[in-house]
C-alpha positions in Angstrom: 52.0 45.0 35.1 53.0 46.2 31.7 53.2 42.8 30.1 51.1 43.8 27.1 53.2 46.9 26.5 56.4 44.7 26.7 55.0 42.2 24.2 53.2 44.5 21.8 55.0 47.9 22.4 53.4 51.2 21.7 54.5 52.1 18.2 51.5 54.3 17.4 51.9 56.2 20.7 55.6 57.0 20.2 56.6 60.6 20.8 58.6 62.6 18.3 61.8 62.7 20.4 61.5 58.9 20.9 61.2 58.4 17.1 64.2 60.7 16.5 66.3 58.9 19.1 65.4 55.5 17.7 66.1 56.7 14.1 69.6 58.0 15.2 70.4 54.8 17.0 69.2 52.7 14.0 71.4 54.8 11.7 74.4 54.1 13.9 73.6 50.3 13.8 73.2 50.5 10.0 76.5 52.3 9.7 78.3 49.7 11.9 76.7 46.9 9.9 77.8 48.4 6.6 81.2 49.2 7.9 81.8 45.6 9.0 79.7 43.9 6.3 82.7 42.0 4.8 83.8 40.6 8.2 80.3 39.8 9.4 79.6 38.0 6.1 82.7 35.9 6.4 81.9 35.1 10.0 78.3 34.1 9.1 79.1 31.9 6.2 82.5 30.3 7.1 83.7 31.0 10.6 86.4 28.2 10.4 87.9 29.8 7.3 87.8 33.2 9.0 89.6 31.9 12.0 92.2 30.1 9.8 92.8 33.3 7.9 93.5 35.1 11.2 90.3 37.1 11.6 89.4 37.8 15.2 86.3 35.7 15.1 85.6 36.0 18.9 85.5 39.8 18.6 83.4 39.6 15.4 81.0 37.3 17.2 80.7 39.9 20.1 80.2 42.7 17.5 77.4 40.7 15.8 75.6 39.9 19.1 76.2 43.5 20.2 74.4 44.8 17.1 71.6 42.3 17.6 71.3 43.3 21.3 71.3 47.0 20.5 68.6 46.4 17.9 66.4 44.6 20.5 67.1 47.2 23.2 66.1 50.0 20.8 63.1 48.1 19.5 61.6 46.7 22.7 60.2 49.8 24.3 58.8 51.1 21.0 57.8 48.1 19.1 57.5 45.4 21.8 59.0 41.9 21.8 56.7 40.5 19.2 57.3 43.2 16.6 61.0 43.5 17.3 61.5 39.7 16.8 59.2 39.7 13.7 61.3 42.6 12.2 64.5 40.7 12.9 63.3 37.4 11.4 60.5 37.8 8.8 62.0 40.3 6.3 65.3 38.3 5.9 63.5 35.0 5.7 61.1 36.4 3.1 64.1 37.9 1.1 65.9 34.5 1.2 63.0 33.0 -0.7 63.4 35.5 -3.5 67.2 35.9 -3.8 70.3 33.7 -4.0 72.8 36.5 -3.4 73.5 38.3 -0.1 73.3 41.8 -1.6 70.0 41.1 -3.1 68.8 39.6 0.2 69.8 42.6 2.1 68.0 45.0 -0.3 64.9 42.8 -0.4 64.9 42.4 3.4 65.0 46.2 3.8 62.2 46.5 1.2 60.0 43.9 2.8 60.6 45.4 6.3 59.7 48.9 5.1 56.7 47.6 3.1 55.4 45.6 6.1 55.8 48.6 8.4 54.1 51.0 6.0 51.1 48.7 5.2 50.7 47.6 8.8 50.8 51.2 10.1 48.3 52.2 7.3 46.0 49.4 8.3 46.2 50.4 12.0 45.3 53.9 11.1 42.4 52.8 9.0 41.0 50.3 11.5 40.7 52.0 14.9 40.8 48.9 17.0 43.9 47.3 15.3 47.1 48.0 17.2 50.1 49.0 15.0 52.6 46.4 16.2 50.4 43.4 15.6 49.2 44.8 12.3 52.8 45.0 11.1 53.5 41.5 12.3 50.4 40.2 10.4 51.5 42.0 7.2 55.1 40.7 7.5 53.8 37.2 8.1 51.4 37.4 5.1 54.3 38.5 2.9 56.4 35.6 4.2 53.7 33.0 3.6 52.8 34.4 0.1 56.5 34.2 -0.7 56.7 30.7 0.7 54.0 29.6 -1.7 54.8 31.8 -4.8 58.5 32.6 -4.9 59.8 31.7 -8.3 62.7 29.5 -7.3 62.1 28.4 -3.7 58.4 28.6 -3.4 56.2 25.6 -2.8 54.5 26.0 -6.2 57.8 26.3 -8.1 59.2 23.2 -6.3 56.0 21.2 -7.2 56.3 22.3 -10.8 60.0 21.3 -11.0 59.2 17.9 -9.4 56.4 17.3 -11.9 58.6 18.2 -14.8 61.3 15.9 -13.5 58.9 13.1 -13.1 57.6 13.6 -16.7 61.1 13.7 -18.0 62.0 10.6 -16.1 59.0 8.7 -17.4 59.7 9.8 -21.0 63.3 8.7 -20.7 62.6 5.4 -19.0 62.9 2.3 -21.3 59.6 0.6 -22.0 58.8 -2.3 -19.8 59.7 -5.7 -21.2 57.0 -8.3 -21.0 58.2 -11.7 -19.8 57.3 -14.7 -21.9 54.6 -16.9 -20.4 
Protein backbone atom coordinates (compact mmCIF):
# COMPACT_ATOMS: atom_id res chain seq x y z
CA UNK A 1 0.00 0.00 0.00
CA UNK A 2 2.51 2.60 -1.11
CA UNK A 3 5.41 1.26 0.97
CA UNK A 4 7.76 1.26 -2.00
CA UNK A 5 6.89 4.89 -2.77
CA UNK A 6 7.41 5.81 0.91
CA UNK A 7 10.82 4.13 0.99
CA UNK A 8 12.10 5.06 -2.47
CA UNK A 9 10.03 8.12 -3.38
CA UNK A 10 9.42 9.22 -6.92
CA UNK A 11 12.14 11.75 -7.66
CA UNK A 12 12.05 11.13 -11.41
CA UNK A 13 8.25 11.44 -11.53
CA UNK A 14 8.12 14.81 -9.78
CA UNK A 15 5.94 17.46 -11.38
CA UNK A 16 7.24 20.97 -12.05
CA UNK A 17 5.14 22.65 -9.35
CA UNK A 18 6.29 20.02 -6.81
CA UNK A 19 9.91 20.75 -7.69
CA UNK A 20 9.34 24.50 -7.38
CA UNK A 21 7.62 24.09 -4.01
CA UNK A 22 10.40 21.84 -2.73
CA UNK A 23 13.03 24.32 -3.97
CA UNK A 24 11.27 27.24 -2.27
CA UNK A 25 10.96 25.35 1.03
CA UNK A 26 14.59 24.21 0.77
CA UNK A 27 15.63 27.85 0.23
CA UNK A 28 13.73 28.82 3.40
CA UNK A 29 15.47 26.04 5.34
CA UNK A 30 18.84 27.13 3.98
CA UNK A 31 18.16 30.76 4.90
CA UNK A 32 17.15 29.78 8.45
CA UNK A 33 20.25 27.59 8.77
CA UNK A 34 22.54 30.38 7.58
CA UNK A 35 20.78 32.93 9.78
CA UNK A 36 21.24 30.80 12.91
CA UNK A 37 24.56 29.19 11.94
CA UNK A 38 26.52 30.69 14.83
CA UNK A 39 23.98 29.62 17.42
CA UNK A 40 23.51 26.13 15.95
CA UNK A 41 27.28 25.64 15.76
CA UNK A 42 27.63 26.59 19.42
CA UNK A 43 24.78 24.26 20.36
CA UNK A 44 26.24 21.37 18.35
CA UNK A 45 29.79 21.65 19.66
CA UNK A 46 29.40 22.82 23.26
CA UNK A 47 25.83 22.96 24.60
CA UNK A 48 26.98 23.32 28.22
CA UNK A 49 29.04 26.39 27.36
CA UNK A 50 26.11 27.81 25.39
CA UNK A 51 23.83 27.32 28.38
CA UNK A 52 26.38 28.85 30.75
CA UNK A 53 26.64 31.88 28.46
CA UNK A 54 22.87 32.36 28.63
CA UNK A 55 21.90 31.10 25.17
CA UNK A 56 18.38 29.61 24.99
CA UNK A 57 19.59 26.08 24.33
CA UNK A 58 16.13 24.50 24.63
CA UNK A 59 14.79 26.84 21.93
CA UNK A 60 17.84 26.27 19.76
CA UNK A 61 17.35 22.51 20.14
CA UNK A 62 13.75 22.95 19.00
CA UNK A 63 14.93 25.04 16.05
CA UNK A 64 17.48 22.42 15.02
CA UNK A 65 15.01 19.55 15.26
CA UNK A 66 12.39 21.67 13.52
CA UNK A 67 14.77 22.26 10.59
CA UNK A 68 15.57 18.53 10.42
CA UNK A 69 11.89 17.62 10.57
CA UNK A 70 11.01 20.15 7.88
CA UNK A 71 13.76 18.70 5.67
CA UNK A 72 12.36 15.20 6.12
CA UNK A 73 8.77 16.32 5.54
CA UNK A 74 9.82 18.03 2.31
CA UNK A 75 12.02 15.14 1.21
CA UNK A 76 9.83 12.13 2.05
CA UNK A 77 7.15 12.51 -0.64
CA UNK A 78 9.67 13.36 -3.34
CA UNK A 79 12.77 11.42 -2.47
CA UNK A 80 11.50 8.73 -0.12
CA UNK A 81 12.83 7.74 3.27
CA UNK A 82 15.99 6.06 2.01
CA UNK A 83 17.16 8.98 -0.13
CA UNK A 84 16.12 11.63 2.40
CA UNK A 85 18.15 9.94 5.14
CA UNK A 86 21.05 9.32 2.77
CA UNK A 87 21.08 13.01 1.81
CA UNK A 88 20.99 13.93 5.48
CA UNK A 89 23.86 11.65 6.53
CA UNK A 90 26.20 10.72 3.67
CA UNK A 91 27.34 14.12 2.31
CA UNK A 92 28.28 15.51 5.77
CA UNK A 93 29.98 12.23 6.75
CA UNK A 94 31.96 12.27 3.50
CA UNK A 95 32.87 15.93 3.95
CA UNK A 96 34.10 15.22 7.50
CA UNK A 97 36.67 12.83 6.08
CA UNK A 98 38.12 15.62 3.93
CA UNK A 99 37.97 18.69 6.17
CA UNK A 100 38.83 19.74 9.71
CA UNK A 101 36.88 23.02 9.68
CA UNK A 102 33.13 23.52 9.79
CA UNK A 103 33.04 25.96 6.88
CA UNK A 104 34.93 23.54 4.69
CA UNK A 105 32.69 20.69 5.77
CA UNK A 106 29.56 22.66 4.92
CA UNK A 107 30.86 23.56 1.46
CA UNK A 108 32.10 20.03 0.75
CA UNK A 109 28.86 18.54 2.05
CA UNK A 110 26.86 20.67 -0.39
CA UNK A 111 29.26 19.74 -3.19
CA UNK A 112 29.06 16.00 -2.44
CA UNK A 113 25.25 16.14 -2.17
CA UNK A 114 24.92 17.99 -5.47
CA UNK A 115 27.45 15.74 -7.19
CA UNK A 116 25.73 12.60 -5.91
CA UNK A 117 22.33 13.87 -7.03
CA UNK A 118 23.59 14.88 -10.46
CA UNK A 119 25.51 11.65 -11.16
CA UNK A 120 22.72 9.48 -9.72
CA UNK A 121 20.05 11.23 -11.83
CA UNK A 122 22.27 10.93 -14.93
CA UNK A 123 22.77 7.21 -14.30
CA UNK A 124 19.05 6.76 -13.81
CA UNK A 125 18.36 8.54 -17.09
CA UNK A 126 20.96 6.45 -18.93
CA UNK A 127 19.88 3.12 -17.45
CA UNK A 128 16.12 2.74 -17.92
CA UNK A 129 15.47 0.23 -15.11
CA UNK A 130 17.47 2.07 -12.44
CA UNK A 131 15.25 4.25 -10.20
CA UNK A 132 16.55 7.73 -9.47
CA UNK A 133 16.47 7.64 -5.64
CA UNK A 134 18.41 4.40 -5.22
CA UNK A 135 20.89 5.51 -7.91
CA UNK A 136 21.62 8.68 -5.94
CA UNK A 137 22.02 6.66 -2.72
CA UNK A 138 24.46 4.31 -4.46
CA UNK A 139 26.52 7.23 -5.80
CA UNK A 140 26.58 8.95 -2.39
CA UNK A 141 27.56 5.66 -0.71
CA UNK A 142 30.32 5.14 -3.27
CA UNK A 143 31.65 8.65 -2.63
CA UNK A 144 31.63 7.96 1.11
CA UNK A 145 33.45 4.61 0.86
CA UNK A 146 36.00 6.00 -1.63
CA UNK A 147 36.62 8.87 0.80
CA UNK A 148 36.82 6.48 3.73
CA UNK A 149 39.64 4.67 1.97
CA UNK A 150 41.39 7.54 0.19
CA UNK A 151 40.89 10.75 2.18
CA UNK A 152 44.32 12.35 2.73
CA UNK A 153 44.12 12.80 6.52
CA UNK A 154 41.36 10.52 7.79
CA UNK A 155 41.29 7.78 5.17
CA UNK A 156 42.19 4.20 5.92
CA UNK A 157 45.22 4.34 3.59
CA UNK A 158 46.52 7.58 5.13
CA UNK A 159 46.10 6.12 8.62
CA UNK A 160 47.95 2.93 7.63
CA UNK A 161 50.80 4.99 6.11
CA UNK A 162 51.08 7.14 9.25
CA UNK A 163 51.19 4.05 11.47
CA UNK A 164 53.84 2.42 9.26
CA UNK A 165 55.98 5.59 9.39
CA UNK A 166 55.56 5.76 13.15
CA UNK A 167 56.59 2.11 13.53
CA UNK A 168 59.68 2.69 11.35
CA UNK A 169 60.60 5.80 13.31
CA UNK A 170 60.11 3.96 16.58
CA UNK A 171 62.31 1.05 15.45
CA UNK A 172 65.02 3.44 14.21
CA UNK A 173 65.00 5.35 17.51
CA UNK A 174 64.93 2.26 19.74
CA UNK A 175 68.25 1.39 21.39
CA UNK A 176 69.89 -1.78 20.17
CA UNK A 177 69.13 -4.88 22.14
CA UNK A 178 71.79 -5.72 24.71
CA UNK A 179 72.92 -9.31 24.73
CA UNK A 180 73.11 -10.88 28.16
CA UNK A 181 76.37 -12.66 29.08
CA UNK A 182 76.17 -16.47 29.10
